[in-house]
C-alpha positions in Angstrom: 12.0 1.4 -54.6 9.8 3.9 -52.7 7.5 1.2 -51.3 10.6 -0.7 -50.2 11.9 2.3 -48.2 8.4 2.9 -46.7 8.1 -0.7 -45.7 11.5 -0.8 -44.1 10.8 2.5 -42.2 7.5 1.2 -40.9 9.1 -2.1 -39.9 11.9 -0.3 -38.1 9.5 2.1 -36.2 7.2 -0.8 -35.2 10.2 -2.9 -34.0 11.6 0.1 -32.1 8.2 0.8 -30.4 7.8 -2.9 -29.4 11.3 -3.3 -28.0 11.2 0.0 -26.1 7.8 -0.3 -24.5 8.1 -2.7 -21.7 4.9 -3.6 -19.9 5.4 -5.3 -16.5 2.6 -7.6 -15.5 2.1 -7.6 -11.8 0.9 -10.7 -10.0 -2.0 -10.3 -7.6 0.2 -10.0 -4.5 2.5 -7.3 -6.0 -0.6 -5.4 -7.2 -2.0 -5.4 -3.6 1.4 -4.1 -2.4 1.2 -1.2 -4.8 -2.3 -0.4 -3.6 -1.0 -0.3 -0.1 2.2 1.7 -0.7 2.3 3.1 -4.2 3.9 2.0 -7.5 7.4 3.3 -6.8 7.2 5.8 -9.7 8.5 9.3 -9.2 5.3 10.7 -7.7 3.9 7.5 -6.1 6.5 6.4 -3.6 4.1 6.1 -0.6 0.5 6.0 0.4 -0.9 7.7 3.5 -3.9 6.0 5.1 -6.1 8.0 7.5 -8.2 6.3 10.2 -11.9 6.4 9.5 -13.2 4.2 12.4 -12.2 1.5 14.8 -14.1 -1.4 16.4 -13.1 -3.3 19.5 -14.8 -6.7 19.8 -17.4 -5.6 17.3 -18.3 -2.4 19.1 -17.6 0.9 17.4 -15.2 3.2 19.2 -16.2 6.9 19.4 -13.1 8.7 18.1 -12.1 12.2 19.0 -11.1 14.8 16.4 -7.5 14.3 17.2 -7.8 10.5 16.9 -9.4 11.0 13.5 -6.2 12.6 12.3 -4.2 9.4 12.9 -2.4 8.1 9.8 -0.3 5.2 8.7 2.2 5.8 5.9 3.4 2.8 3.9 6.4 3.5 1.7 7.0 1.6 -1.5 10.5 0.3 -0.4 9.0 -1.3 2.7 9.2 1.5 5.3 6.5 2.4 7.7 5.7 5.4 9.8 2.5 6.5 11.7 1.4 9.9 13.0 2.2 8.8 16.6 5.9 8.7 15.6 6.3 4.9 15.3 8.5 3.8 12.5 9.7 0.6 11.1 9.1 -1.8 8.2 6.2 -3.6 6.7 5.8 -6.8 4.7 2.9 -8.4 3.0 3.7 -12.1 2.8 0.3 -13.1 1.4 -2.9 -11.4 0.2 -4.4 -11.5 3.7 -1.5 -10.8 6.0 0.2 -7.5 6.7 3.2 -7.6 9.1 4.5 -4.4 10.7 7.7 -4.2 12.7 8.1 -1.1 14.9 11.7 -0.4 15.4 12.0 2.9 17.3 10.7 1.7 20.7 12.8 0.3 23.6 11.8 -3.2 22.5 11.0 -4.1 18.9 7.3 -4.7 18.4 5.9 -6.9 15.6 2.2 -6.8 14.7 0.5 -9.2 12.3 -2.8 -7.9 10.8 -5.3 -9.7 8.8 -6.2 -7.7 5.7 -10.0 -7.7 5.4 -10.1 -5.4 2.5 -7.7 -3.4 0.4 -8.5 -1.3 -2.7 -7.5 2.0 -4.1 -9.3 4.0 -1.4 -10.0 1.7 1.5 -7.8 -0.4 3.9 -9.5 -2.6 6.5 -7.3 -4.4 9.0 -8.0 -6.8 11.9 -5.7 -7.5 14.8 -6.2 -10.2 17.4 -4.6 -9.2 20.7 -5.3 -11.9 23.3 -9.1 -12.1 23.7 -9.6 -8.7 22.1 -10.2 -8.2 18.4 -9.4 -4.8 16.9 -10.8 -3.7 13.5 -9.2 -0.7 11.9 -10.9 1.1 9.0 -8.7 3.5 6.9 -9.3 5.6 3.9 -6.7 6.9 1.5 -5.8 10.4 2.6 -6.3 13.0 -0.2 -3.5 15.3 -1.0 -3.8 18.4 1.1 
């Protein structure tokens, strides 16, 4: 009788553990979105990316100290704000495209960046504007 009670208890605990622990498997696109903007958990609702360097048509731009303080913040729910005061929304329709809509200007502005690299500490974006090619290199801002 004792072994039957132990077996039932172990089975119940194992079943409870399996049904309560839900593991969500992210596809590659959703994983990249969480790298950009956070996981949506209590303490990971946004990511702040700080400019590291900029190239225009392949030439490095010499950034001032104030320009090196520029940040882009991507919120998990799709919001966007930068340190210049622009705000709007972002969307990542594919692994290589980041679309930003700036909504607080006189005319709405939409930008489509090519994602060159995105990982847990680095974000590299490219923007083609007419004949000019802008490359933006960001690093994840550490908590201050």
